[in-house]
C-alpha positions as CSV (number, residue, x, y, z in Angstrom):
1,M,0.0,0.0,0.0
2,L,1.4,3.4,-1.0
3,V,0.0,6.6,0.5
4,S,0.3,9.8,-1.6
5,P,3.2,8.5,-3.6
6,F,4.8,10.1,-6.7
7,S,6.1,8.8,-9.9
8,D,9.5,10.4,-9.6
9,L,10.9,13.3,-7.6
10,D,12.1,15.2,-10.6
11,S,8.5,15.6,-11.9
12,V,7.2,16.8,-8.5
13,A,10.1,19.3,-8.0
14,Q,9.7,20.6,-11.6
15,S,6.0,21.2,-11.0
16,K,6.8,23.3,-7.9
17,Y,9.7,25.2,-9.4
18,A,8.9,25.5,-13.1
19,I,11.6,28.1,-13.9
20,Y,14.5,26.1,-12.3
21,P,16.1,23.0,-13.8
22,A,14.9,20.7,-11.0
23,S,16.5,17.6,-12.5
24,V,19.9,19.2,-12.4
25,L,19.5,20.5,-8.8
26,L,18.3,17.2,-7.2
27,R,20.9,14.8,-5.9
28,E,18.3,12.0,-5.5
29,K,15.8,11.1,-8.2
30,Y,13.5,8.7,-6.3
31,D,12.2,7.2,-9.5
32,N,9.4,5.0,-8.1
33,V,8.2,4.0,-11.6
34,N,11.6,2.5,-12.2
35,W,11.8,0.9,-8.8
36,L,8.4,-0.8,-9.2
37,R,9.0,-1.8,-12.8
38,D,9.2,-5.5,-12.1
39,Y,6.8,-5.6,-9.2
40,N,4.1,-8.2,-9.6
41,G,2.4,-8.2,-6.2
42,S,-0.7,-6.5,-4.9
43,L,-0.7,-2.8,-5.0
44,L,-3.1,-0.2,-3.5
45,I,-2.4,3.5,-4.0
46,A,-4.5,6.0,-1.9
47,H,-4.3,9.7,-2.4
48,G,-6.3,12.7,-1.4
49,D,-7.9,14.8,-4.2
50,K,-7.0,18.1,-2.4
51,D,-3.3,17.2,-2.0
52,V,-1.2,20.3,-2.9
53,V,2.1,18.9,-1.6
54,I,2.1,15.9,-4.1
55,P,-0.8,16.4,-6.5
56,P,-2.7,13.3,-7.4
57,R,-1.5,13.3,-11.0
58,F,1.9,12.0,-9.8
59,S,0.4,9.0,-8.0
60,M,-1.8,8.3,-11.0
61,A,1.3,8.3,-13.2
62,L,2.9,5.8,-10.9
63,F,-0.2,3.7,-10.9
64,E,-0.5,3.8,-14.7
65,N,3.1,2.8,-15.2
66,T,3.1,-0.1,-12.7
67,K,2.7,-3.4,-14.6
68,T,1.2,-5.5,-11.9
69,E,-2.3,-6.7,-12.7
70,N,-3.5,-6.7,-9.0
71,K,-3.7,-3.0,-8.4
72,R,-6.2,-0.4,-7.2
73,Y,-6.2,3.4,-7.1
74,I,-8.3,5.2,-4.6
75,L,-8.8,8.9,-4.7
76,I,-10.3,10.2,-1.4
77,E,-12.4,13.3,-1.8
78,G,-11.9,16.3,0.3
79,K,-8.6,15.2,1.8
80,G,-5.1,16.6,1.4
81,H,-1.6,15.4,2.1
82,N,-1.6,15.7,5.9
83,D,-5.2,14.9,6.7
84,L,-5.7,11.8,4.7
85,W,-5.2,9.6,7.8
86,S,-8.3,11.2,9.4
87,S,-10.6,9.8,6.7
88,H,-12.8,6.9,7.7
89,I,-12.6,5.7,4.1
90,F,-8.9,5.7,4.3
91,Q,-8.8,3.9,7.7
92,N,-11.2,1.2,6.3
93,L,-9.0,0.8,3.2
94,I,-6.0,0.1,5.5
95,V,-7.9,-2.5,7.5
96,D,-9.4,-4.2,4.4
97,Y,-6.0,-4.3,2.6
98,I,-4.3,-5.9,5.6
99,E,-7.1,-8.4,6.0
100,E,-6.9,-9.3,2.3
101,A,-3.1,-9.8,2.6
102,W,-3.6,-12.3,5.5
103,N,-6.1,-14.4,3.6
């Protein structure tokens, strides 16, 4: 389960600082798409639709570029980056995901 993830740090940084060459300035790339390239297990991505720290388009890019067949993407309405955990929908997702993993 990934919570508010991003496809790669370069893209997020560039979206925040459009006039700077973000990819040149970053020491770490954190290319999650590349890291999950060969992942074939279960994947759940949850993201708040009001997230301004990491906009949902970056987690959707990660989701779309992950090849595993057993994946779900949940966009939780009205929640941002730091209040997602207070959502009952999100809390139930966590419980359900863990229960499914144990079965």
